[in-house]
C-alpha positions in Angstrom: 151.4 126.3 132.3 153.0 126.2 128.8 155.6 128.6 127.6 153.2 130.7 125.4 150.8 131.1 128.4 153.8 132.3 130.5 154.8 134.8 127.9 151.2 136.1 127.6 150.9 136.5 131.4 154.3 138.2 131.7 153.4 140.6 128.9 150.2 141.8 130.6 151.3 141.8 134.2 154.9 143.1 133.8 155.2 144.8 130.5 151.8 146.5 130.2 151.3 147.2 133.9 154.8 148.2 134.8 156.0 149.6 131.5 159.0 147.3 131.5 160.2 148.0 127.9 163.3 145.8 128.2 161.1 142.9 129.0 158.9 143.8 126.1 161.6 142.8 123.7 161.6 139.3 125.2 157.8 139.0 125.0 156.9 140.7 121.7 158.1 140.3 118.2 159.6 143.4 116.5 156.7 143.5 114.0 154.0 143.1 116.7 150.5 144.5 115.9 148.3 145.5 118.8 144.5 145.9 118.2 142.9 147.6 121.2 139.2 148.3 120.6 139.4 150.6 117.5 143.1 151.5 118.0 145.9 149.8 116.2 149.6 150.1 117.3 152.7 148.6 115.7 156.0 147.3 116.9 157.9 148.0 120.1 157.2 151.7 119.7 153.5 150.9 119.7 153.9 148.9 123.0 155.6 152.0 124.5 152.7 154.2 123.4 150.1 151.8 124.6 151.7 151.2 128.0 152.4 154.9 128.3 148.7 155.7 127.8 147.5 153.6 130.8 150.5 154.5 133.0 149.7 158.2 132.4 146.1 157.6 133.4 146.8 155.5 136.5 149.4 156.4 139.2 149.5 152.8 140.5 148.5 150.6 137.6 148.2 146.9 138.1 147.0 144.2 135.8 146.2 140.8 137.1 145.5 137.8 134.8 142.5 135.9 136.2 142.1 133.1 133.5 144.1 131.8 130.6 143.1 129.4 127.8 145.6 128.2 125.2 144.9 126.5 121.9 147.4 126.2 119.0 149.2 129.5 118.6 146.7 131.5 120.6 146.4 132.4 124.3 143.3 134.0 125.6 143.7 136.0 128.9 140.9 137.4 131.0 142.3 140.2 133.2 141.5 143.0 135.5 143.2 146.3 135.6 143.2 148.5 138.7 144.6 151.8 139.6 143.9 155.3 140.8 143.7 158.6 139.1 143.9 161.7 141.4 142.9 159.5 144.3 139.9 157.9 142.7 140.2 154.1 142.4 139.0 152.4 139.2 138.8 148.8 138.0 138.3 147.6 134.5 138.3 144.1 133.1 139.1 142.9 129.6 140.1 140.1 127.4 143.2 139.8 125.3 143.8 137.2 122.6 147.5 136.8 121.8 148.9 135.1 118.7 152.4 133.8 119.3 155.2 132.6 117.0 158.6 131.4 118.1 157.9 132.3 121.7 157.0 135.9 121.0 153.6 137.7 120.7 153.1 138.8 117.2 149.6 140.1 117.5 147.1 141.0 120.2 143.4 141.7 120.1 142.1 143.4 123.3 138.5 144.2 124.2 137.8 146.4 127.1 135.0 148.6 128.3 136.3 152.2 128.0 132.9 153.7 128.8 133.0 151.9 132.2 136.4 153.4 132.8 135.0 156.9 132.0 132.0 156.2 134.3 134.3 155.3 137.2 136.8 158.1 136.8 134.1 160.7 135.9 134.1 163.0 132.8 135.9 165.9 134.5 138.8 163.7 135.7 139.1 162.2 132.2 139.1 165.6 130.5 141.8 166.8 133.0 143.9 163.7 132.1 143.4 164.3 128.3 146.7 166.3 127.8 148.8 163.5 129.5 147.0 160.8 127.5 147.5 162.6 124.2 151.2 163.0 124.9 151.5 159.3 125.8 149.7 158.2 122.6 151.8 160.5 120.5 155.0 159.2 122.1 
């Protein structure tokens, strides 16, 4: 595994899943740009908001990288996210393309199926979680 692949894995499995913001500074550049579906977040504050969103939704969030492919300054990671919300288990897969420079992620593009997540959690659970999610997104 090359150094860029290791950083990309660490960012997903430890920073995003566990909310380790100290480790985020090791993995992400200060001017990092995060593209998640239609949402765009910036810098370390954006990482905090993004990780806060998923950690507010799932009590026991876990992200596991299943596959990685590296080429040039890009690492593509296929991952699965699992967790529970009010006792209901959910699982969602996604793909993140990370662009790295000088050992730090400078930009991510993530595609995930948010509708599948809503289906698994149910509309009522999602609506009940909305206030926590909005607080997490707003910081």
